[in-house]
N, C-alpha and C positions, 0 to 999 in steps of 0.2 A: 500650401501650408501642410496639408495632410501627407503629401508625398515627402515633404522634407522630413517629417517625423519618421516616416517609413524608412527612408534612407539612413537616418540616424540609427535606428534600431538595427538595420542591416550591418552597419559599420560596427556596432557594439557586438553583435554576434560574431562578426569576423574576428574582432580582437579576442573574444572569448576562445574561439577555436585556436587562434595563434598561441595564446597562453597555454592551452592544453597540450598542443603539439610540443611546445618548448619544454614543459614539465616532463612529458613522455620521453623526449630526447635526453633530458637530464638524467632521468632514471636509467635509461639505456646505457648512457655513458658510465654511470655509477657502477652498474652491473659489470660492464666491460673492465673497468678498473679493478673490481673485485676479483674477476677471473684472472686478470694479469697478476695480481698479488699472489693468488693461489699458485699459479705456475711458478712464480719466483720461489715460493716456499718449497715447492716440489723439487726444483732444481737444487736448492740449498741442501735439502735432505739427501738427495742423491749424491751430491758432492761429498758430504760428510760421510756417507756410507762407503763411498769409494775410498776415501782416506783411511777409514777404519779397517776395511777389508784388505786394502793394499798394504 
């Protein structure tokens, strides 16, 4: 019986870690998207600049 509870707690901790990893991954993806958007904006600015100077 005692061991059962122990295992249950172990599983719980595992789930906790899983959730944390997921949230970390999510944040990482979010940052990646943010950078992608930044690059897009940069490209647009450069294109407009080229059109103006050309």
